[in-house]
C-alpha positions in Angstrom: 215.5 116.0 44.0 212.0 117.0 42.4 209.8 119.2 44.6 207.2 117.5 46.6 203.8 117.8 45.1 201.5 120.2 47.1 199.1 118.7 49.5 195.7 118.3 48.2 193.2 120.9 49.6 189.4 120.7 49.4 187.0 123.4 48.4 186.4 123.8 52.3 190.0 124.5 53.0 190.4 126.9 50.1 187.3 128.8 51.3 188.5 128.9 54.9 191.8 130.3 53.7 189.8 133.2 51.9 187.7 133.7 55.0 190.9 133.9 57.2 192.2 136.8 55.1 189.5 139.2 56.4 187.9 137.7 59.4 185.9 140.9 60.2 183.9 141.0 56.9 180.3 140.0 56.5 179.9 136.7 54.6 176.5 135.4 55.5 173.1 137.1 56.0 170.0 135.4 57.3 167.1 137.7 58.3 168.6 140.1 60.9 171.5 138.0 61.5 174.9 138.9 59.8 177.7 136.5 60.2 181.4 137.5 59.7 184.1 135.4 58.2 185.8 134.8 61.4 182.6 133.6 63.2 181.7 131.3 60.4 185.2 129.9 60.1 185.3 129.2 63.9 181.9 127.5 63.7 183.1 125.2 61.0 186.2 124.1 63.0 184.3 123.7 66.3 181.5 121.6 64.4 184.1 119.4 62.9 185.6 118.7 66.2 182.2 118.1 67.7 181.4 115.7 64.9 184.6 113.8 65.3 183.9 113.5 69.0 180.6 111.7 68.0 182.4 109.2 66.0 181.9 110.8 62.6 184.9 110.8 60.3 186.3 110.2 56.8 184.2 108.0 54.5 181.2 108.2 56.8 177.9 109.7 55.5 176.3 112.8 57.1 172.8 113.6 56.0 171.3 117.0 56.3 167.6 117.8 56.8 167.7 121.6 56.9 166.6 124.9 55.5 168.6 127.8 54.3 170.5 128.6 57.5 174.1 129.8 58.0 174.6 126.7 60.3 173.5 124.4 57.3 176.5 125.5 55.2 178.8 125.2 58.3 177.7 121.7 59.0 178.3 120.7 55.4 181.7 122.3 55.5 182.6 120.7 58.8 181.6 117.2 57.5 183.5 117.7 54.3 186.5 118.9 56.2 186.6 115.5 58.0 186.4 113.7 54.7 182.7 112.7 55.2 180.2 112.3 52.4 177.4 114.7 52.6 173.8 114.0 51.5 171.3 116.9 51.7 167.6 115.9 51.7 165.0 117.9 49.8 162.6 119.0 52.4 159.4 118.5 50.4 159.9 114.8 49.8 157.7 112.5 51.9 159.0 111.1 55.1 159.0 107.6 53.6 161.3 108.8 50.6 163.5 110.6 53.0 163.9 107.5 55.3 164.6 105.4 52.2 167.4 107.8 51.2 168.8 108.0 54.8 169.0 104.1 54.8 170.4 103.9 51.3 173.4 106.1 51.8 174.3 104.5 55.1 173.8 107.6 57.2 176.0 107.9 60.3 174.7 111.1 61.6 171.6 112.9 60.7 171.9 116.8 61.3 168.6 118.5 61.6 167.2 122.0 61.4 165.2 122.5 64.6 162.3 123.8 62.4 162.2 120.2 60.8 162.4 118.5 64.3 159.0 116.7 63.9 159.9 115.4 60.4 163.3 114.3 61.6 161.7 112.2 64.3 159.5 110.5 61.7 162.4 109.7 59.5 164.6 108.5 62.4 161.7 106.2 63.4 161.6 104.7 59.9 165.4 104.6 59.4 167.3 104.6 62.8 170.7 106.1 62.6 173.5 106.2 65.1 173.6 109.9 65.8 170.9 112.7 65.5 172.2 116.1 66.0 170.3 119.5 65.7 171.4 122.9 64.7 170.2 124.3 68.0 167.8 123.3 70.7 165.2 121.0 69.3 162.8 118.3 70.3 164.8 115.8 68.2 168.4 115.3 68.5 171.5 116.6 70.6 172.3 120.2 70.1 175.3 120.2 67.8 175.8 124.0 68.4 176.1 123.4 72.2 178.5 120.6 71.6 180.6 122.8 69.2 180.7 125.7 71.6 182.9 123.5 73.9 185.3 122.7 71.2 188.4 124.6 70.0 188.2 126.9 66.9 191.9 126.3 66.1 192.5 125.6 62.3 193.4 122.0 61.3 194.2 120.3 58.0 191.3 118.3 56.4 191.2 114.6 56.2 189.6 114.3 52.7 191.6 112.6 49.9 191.1 113.5 46.2 189.0 110.4 45.3 186.9 110.5 48.3 183.1 111.1 47.6 182.3 114.5 48.9 178.5 114.4 48.2 175.7 112.0 47.3 173.2 114.1 45.5 169.8 112.6 44.9 167.6 113.3 42.0 164.4 115.1 43.0 162.2 112.1 43.1 159.8 113.5 40.5 160.3 110.6 38.1 160.5 107.6 40.5 162.7 106.5 43.4 165.6 109.1 43.7 169.1 108.0 42.5 172.2 108.8 44.5 174.7 110.7 42.4 178.3 110.4 43.6 181.1 113.0 42.9 184.6 113.3 44.4 186.5 116.1 46.1 188.8 116.2 43.1 186.0 116.6 40.7 184.4 119.5 42.7 187.8 121.2 42.9 188.3 121.1 39.1 184.6 122.1 38.5 184.4 125.0 40.8 185.3 128.4 39.2 187.5 130.6 41.3 185.4 133.6 40.7 182.1 134.8 39.2 183.3 136.8 36.4 185.4 140.0 36.4 184.3 142.7 38.8 185.6 145.5 41.1 183.6 144.5 44.1 183.2 141.0 45.6 179.9 139.2 44.6 176.8 139.3 46.7 174.7 136.2 46.0 171.1 135.8 46.9 170.0 132.3 47.7 166.2 131.9 47.5 165.9 128.2 46.6 167.1 125.2 48.6 170.8 124.8 49.5 170.3 121.2 48.5 170.3 122.0 44.9 172.4 124.3 42.6 172.1 127.3 45.0 174.4 125.4 47.4 177.2 125.1 44.9 176.8 128.8 43.9 177.1 129.8 47.5 180.3 127.9 47.7 181.6 129.8 44.7 180.6 133.1 46.2 182.3 132.4 49.5 185.4 131.1 47.6 185.4 134.4 45.6 185.4 136.5 48.7 181.8 137.5 48.6 178.6 137.5 50.6 175.7 135.1 50.6 172.2 136.3 51.6 169.9 133.5 52.6 166.1 133.5 52.2 164.1 130.6 53.7 162.2 130.1 50.6 161.1 131.7 47.3 158.7 134.5 47.4 158.9 136.8 44.5 158.2 140.0 46.5 160.7 139.1 49.1 163.3 138.2 46.4 162.8 141.6 44.6 163.0 143.4 47.9 166.2 141.6 49.0 167.9 142.4 45.7 167.2 146.1 46.3 167.9 146.1 50.1 171.2 144.0 49.9 172.6 145.2 46.6 172.6 141.7 45.2 174.9 141.2 42.2 174.1 137.5 41.6 171.0 135.4 41.5 170.0 132.0 40.4 166.4 130.8 39.8 164.7 128.1 37.9 162.6 129.5 35.0 159.1 129.2 36.7 160.5 131.3 39.5 161.9 133.8 37.0 158.5 134.2 35.5 157.1 134.8 39.0 159.5 137.7 39.5 158.3 139.1 36.1 154.6 138.7 37.0 154.8 140.1 40.5 152.5 143.1 40.5 155.0 145.4 42.1 158.0 144.1 40.1 158.8 147.4 38.4 158.9 149.3 41.5 162.0 147.5 42.9 165.4 148.6 42.0 167.3 145.6 40.7 170.0 147.6 38.9 172.7 146.0 41.2 172.4 142.7 39.3 175.3 141.6 37.3 174.4 138.1 36.6 170.9 136.5 36.7 171.4 132.8 36.1 168.6 130.4 35.2 168.4 126.7 34.2 167.3 123.4 35.4 164.3 123.0 33.1 162.9 124.3 29.9 162.3 128.0 29.1 159.9 130.1 27.1 161.9 132.3 24.7 159.1 134.8 24.8 159.4 135.0 28.6 163.2 135.4 28.4 162.8 138.4 26.1 160.3 139.8 28.9 163.1 139.1 31.4 165.7 140.9 29.3 163.4 144.0 29.1 163.0 143.9 32.9 166.4 143.1 34.2 168.7 144.1 31.3 171.6 142.2 29.6 172.5 140.2 32.7 170.9 136.8 32.0 173.0 133.6 31.8 171.5 130.1 31.2 173.3 127.1 32.5 172.7 123.6 31.1 174.0 121.0 33.5 173.0 117.8 35.1 173.9 116.4 38.4 175.4 113.3 36.7 177.4 115.4 34.2 178.3 118.7 35.8 178.2 121.7 33.6 177.6 121.1 29.9 177.0 124.5 28.1 176.4 128.2 28.7 174.3 130.8 27.1 176.1 134.1 27.8 174.5 137.5 28.2 175.8 138.3 24.8 173.9 135.3 23.4 170.7 136.7 24.8 169.6 138.5 21.7 165.8 139.1 21.4 166.3 139.0 17.5 167.7 135.5 17.6 164.9 133.2 19.1 166.8 130.2 18.0 169.6 131.2 20.3 167.2 131.8 23.1 165.8 128.3 22.6 169.3 126.8 22.9 171.2 126.0 26.0 174.3 127.8 24.8 177.7 126.7 23.7 179.6 123.7 25.0 181.9 124.6 27.9 185.6 124.5 27.6 186.9 120.9 28.6 183.5 119.3 27.8 182.9 117.1 24.8 179.2 116.6 23.5 178.2 114.1 21.1 174.6 113.6 19.6 174.0 109.8 19.1 171.2 107.7 17.8 169.5 104.7 19.4 172.3 102.5 18.1 175.0 104.7 19.5 176.2 106.2 16.3 177.3 109.9 16.1 174.8 112.1 14.3 175.7 115.1 12.0 175.0 118.7 12.8 171.3 119.2 13.2 170.6 115.6 13.9 168.2 114.8 16.8 169.5 112.2 19.2 170.6 111.6 22.8 173.0 114.1 24.2 176.1 112.4 25.3 178.9 114.1 27.4 182.5 113.5 28.4 184.3 115.7 30.9 186.2 115.6 34.2 183.0 116.6 35.9 181.1 113.5 35.1 179.9 111.6 38.2 181.8 108.5 39.6 178.5 106.6 39.4 175.2 106.1 41.3 175.6 105.1 44.8 175.6 101.2 45.1 173.8 100.9 41.7 176.5 99.4 39.4 173.9 98.1 36.8 172.3 101.5 36.5 175.7 103.2 36.4 176.7 100.9 33.6 173.6 101.9 31.6 174.5 105.6 31.6 178.2 105.5 31.7 179.5 103.7 28.6 183.1 103.9 27.2 183.8 107.1 29.2 180.7 108.8 28.0 177.7 109.8 30.1 174.4 109.3 28.4 172.3 112.1 29.7 168.8 110.9 28.7 168.2 114.3 27.1 167.2 114.5 23.4 168.7 117.5 21.4 171.0 118.5 18.7 174.0 120.6 17.9 174.1 123.4 15.3 177.0 124.4 13.1 178.2 127.1 15.7 178.4 124.6 18.6 175.2 125.5 20.5 173.2 122.7 22.2 169.5 122.7 22.0 167.6 120.4 24.3 164.3 119.2 22.9 163.2 116.8 25.7 163.9 114.1 28.2 163.8 110.6 26.8 161.4 109.7 29.6 159.2 112.8 28.9 159.0 112.4 25.2 155.4 111.3 24.4 155.0 108.4 22.0 151.6 108.7 20.3 150.0 106.5 17.5 151.2 109.0 14.8 154.8 109.5 16.1 156.7 111.3 18.9 155.7 114.6 20.6 158.5 116.6 22.0 157.1 118.3 25.2 159.3 121.4 24.8 158.2 122.0 21.3 154.6 122.0 22.4 155.3 124.1 25.5 157.0 126.7 23.3 154.0 126.8 21.0 151.4 127.1 23.9 153.6 129.8 25.5 153.7 131.8 22.2 149.9 132.6 22.9 149.7 136.2 24.1 147.5 135.1 27.0 149.6 132.2 28.3 152.2 132.8 31.0 153.6 129.3 31.1 152.7 125.6 30.2 153.7 122.0 31.2 153.2 119.3 28.8 153.3 115.6 29.9 152.1 112.2 28.8 149.4 110.2 30.6 148.8 106.5 29.9 145.2 105.6 29.1 143.3 102.3 29.8 144.9 100.8 26.5 148.4 101.7 27.8 148.9 104.2 25.1 150.1 107.7 26.0 148.0 110.7 25.6 149.2 114.4 25.4 148.2 116.5 28.3 148.9 120.2 29.1 148.6 122.3 32.2 148.5 126.0 31.4 148.8 129.2 33.4 147.0 132.0 31.6 147.0 135.8 32.1 144.5 136.4 35.0 141.2 137.6 33.5 142.3 136.8 29.9 139.4 134.5 29.2 141.6 132.1 27.1 140.1 128.7 27.0 140.9 125.1 26.1 139.3 125.4 22.7 141.4 128.4 21.6 144.6 126.7 22.7 143.6 123.5 20.8 143.0 125.5 17.6 146.4 127.0 18.0 148.0 123.7 18.2 146.1 122.2 15.4 147.0 125.1 13.1 150.6 125.2 13.9 151.5 121.5 14.5 148.7 119.4 13.4 146.6 117.0 15.2 149.3 114.6 16.4 150.4 117.5 18.8 146.9 118.5 20.0 146.6 117.6 23.6 143.8 115.1 24.7 143.2 117.4 27.6 144.3 121.0 28.5 143.8 122.0 32.1 143.9 125.7 33.0 145.6 126.3 36.5 146.3 129.3 38.6 150.0 128.0 39.3 152.1 124.9 39.0 153.2 122.7 41.7 156.9 122.9 42.1 159.6 120.6 43.3 162.1 121.8 46.1 164.4 122.9 43.4 161.7 124.9 41.7 161.0 122.8 38.7 157.3 122.1 37.6 156.4 118.8 39.3 155.3 116.8 36.3 155.0 113.6 38.3 152.3 115.3 40.5 150.5 116.9 37.5 150.6 113.5 35.7 149.1 111.8 38.7 146.4 114.5 39.0 145.5 114.1 35.4 145.4 110.3 35.7 143.1 110.5 38.8 140.7 113.0 37.0 140.4 110.7 34.0 139.8 107.5 36.0 
């Protein structure tokens, strides 16, 4: 008789097993709080039982409105242990957008950080839910921690099945109404690495961006690897540098604009960051010149991830690939990951040869199941087993992917097409420019015009005319922006990306 197949275990159950091996060790740090593996595991099991007593169970949706707390991770683990779908709201979205998402995903329970109690009340008024729970005493919702304290911490097997949706991750809402991206427990289990590279000591991960984005997944990997997660409430360059030194951080993830803030902090060089083994970045375009600056500051520890919520991981630029003498490599997003197929296709869906510019299409086990209750939109991007990413790029002869633009961000002008990343690279090459963001703004004739927002070196005196002259000389008048605005800093999304939707709106308002 053949042996029975092993029971399916979710990432939560695997993590809880790792935590149970050494219950006394420190696994989560938040301010002065230091949470042990045993205390965290107990909280997960108690929370899960409390949620079940509130009628929350498998195939229900739990929505989180919370900052970077240990209890936030525990609540997600507890809900996933029960087989629930978890949706984590970006905190900086408007109440109307948050309420639309809460309704859209059919939220059974809204779990709230007490610091966001007022916003939770606004959301619940617009989108009533059956149960509102708070991660502690709050003016909105029943105290989930108090409910959990009355429950048993005895371990139990989870209810999730492999094809159940573990999470509905929404796009950031910077290009329109957010879309709900569904992924299953099986997909997450296959995609999640079991450790963060070879090392003698367990990893120490610093989370300084929202747990609703990539930092949440990286925290999961760290806990599964037997490591410790240090949580900051928000990104502040000085606090991040101080935490790296104080907590001997080995792993850090930031988006490129935040990486630049670490470099530009006036006291950056005074902090000891030698404990870093991996400084991962990704999520939006980078400036090769600034990446060279980061190599000089932090050493050969940089790693670039190219991924999408819809596609999972696509490619990786390793520390060995970060060669200051190879700017073409630094402009790329790295080599395609094992188990991932990438094709570059034209508008007719035909595969293009090496070096051809077209849409990046991906096939792998990590590709999403689809958009939540949007079958027509799902059919647009998932065709014949391939995900059409909406990114424009090319593959070189060595298998490296370079992303040129988003299809929606590419600016169609009278003379042709302007790739925003190429223009950003050019502007960033000016010695007095720290970073730039290029975007299209429609005029009264409904034609797009090229606009750029630029952050310059303080006191440099660089002006719009100098930057225009650079663009004309290097790329011609087709790429010359109709308007270049010098700003002190960019507005950023919750995830840390330049908020081009807001920049575009500001530019349109200024020109009207």
